[in-house]
C-alpha atoms as a printed R data frame, in Angstrom:
   type eleno elety resid chain resno       x       y       z
1  ATOM     1    CA   MET     A     1 185.472 119.270 204.952
2  ATOM     2    CA   VAL     A     2 187.373 120.666 201.965
3  ATOM     3    CA   GLN     A     3 189.498 117.511 201.745
4  ATOM     4    CA   GLY     A     4 186.297 115.483 201.485
5  ATOM     5    CA   GLN     A     5 185.059 117.694 198.666
6  ATOM     6    CA   VAL     A     6 188.373 117.248 196.823
7  ATOM     7    CA   GLN     A     7 187.831 113.493 196.978
8  ATOM     8    CA   ALA     A     8 184.193 113.804 195.871
9  ATOM     9    CA   TYR     A     9 185.328 115.898 192.901
10 ATOM    10    CA   ARG     A    10 187.950 113.267 192.016
11 ATOM    11    CA   ILE     A    11 185.387 110.473 192.142
12 ATOM    12    CA   ASP     A    12 182.868 112.418 190.056
13 ATOM    13    CA   ASN     A    13 185.327 113.790 187.484
14 ATOM    14    CA   GLY     A    14 188.175 111.282 187.383
15 ATOM    15    CA   SER     A    15 190.778 113.929 188.231
16 ATOM    16    CA   LEU     A    16 191.714 116.289 191.033
17 ATOM    17    CA   PRO     A    17 190.450 119.874 191.005
18 ATOM    18    CA   SER     A    18 193.062 122.370 189.848
19 ATOM    19    CA   SER     A    19 192.181 124.849 192.604
20 ATOM    20    CA   VAL     A    20 189.736 125.732 195.350
21 ATOM    21    CA   SER     A    21 187.984 128.045 192.892
22 ATOM    22    CA   THR     A    22 187.251 125.011 190.699
23 ATOM    23    CA   LEU     A    23 185.418 123.437 193.636
24 ATOM    24    CA   VAL     A    24 183.356 126.611 194.018
25 ATOM    25    CA   THR     A    25 182.619 126.945 190.296
26 ATOM    26    CA   ASP     A    26 181.543 123.297 190.053
27 ATOM    27    CA   GLY     A    27 179.346 123.477 193.169
28 ATOM    28    CA   TYR     A    28 181.415 121.434 195.619
29 ATOM    29    CA   LEU     A    29 182.056 124.411 197.938
30 ATOM    30    CA   ARG     A    30 180.427 127.756 198.637
31 ATOM    31    CA   ASP     A    31 182.421 130.994 198.408
32 ATOM    32    CA   ASP     A    32 182.370 131.311 202.193
33 ATOM    33    CA   GLU     A    33 184.062 127.894 202.555
34 ATOM    34    CA   THR     A    34 187.337 128.896 200.874
35 ATOM    35    CA   THR     A    35 188.991 130.389 203.951
36 ATOM    36    CA   CYS     A    36 189.678 129.170 207.462
37 ATOM    37    CA   PRO     A    37 187.791 130.643 210.395
38 ATOM    38    CA   GLY     A    38 190.984 132.584 211.212
39 ATOM    39    CA   GLY     A    39 191.011 134.110 207.736
40 ATOM    40    CA   GLY     A    40 193.759 132.050 206.079
41 ATOM    41    CA   ALA     A    41 193.255 130.833 202.537
42 ATOM    42    CA   VAL     A    42 192.594 127.167 201.794
43 ATOM    43    CA   THR     A    43 194.764 125.692 199.027
44 ATOM    44    CA   ILE     A    44 195.038 122.356 197.224
45 ATOM    45    CA   ASP     A    45 198.421 120.994 196.130
46 ATOM    46    CA   ALA     A    46 199.118 118.900 193.025
47 ATOM    47    CA   GLU     A    47 198.469 115.671 194.969
48 ATOM    48    CA   GLY     A    48 195.073 116.908 196.196
49 ATOM    49    CA   ILE     A    49 196.168 117.658 199.759
50 ATOM    50    CA   VAL     A    50 194.336 120.577 201.340
51 ATOM    51    CA   SER     A    51 196.308 123.123 203.372
52 ATOM    52    CA   ALA     A    52 195.091 126.068 205.401
53 ATOM    53    CA   GLY     A    53 197.153 129.235 205.567
54 ATOM    54    CA   GLY     A    54 197.597 131.219 208.723
55 ATOM    55    CA   SER     A    55 195.766 134.430 209.388
C-alpha cells in the first residue's frame, strides 16, 4: 500500500516524497501506516522504492 501512495504522491506533485513522514504530513498515509505489522519501520529510498525493516 505504501508503494502505491509513493506513486500517487509522485503523480500529484511531480517528484518523489523525501520520506515516509512527508506522506503522512501531506495526507497520503496515516501515522499508524508507517510501520509494518511486525513493528519494523517503513522507509523510502532515493528511487522511491519502499522497504520494510524487521522487527
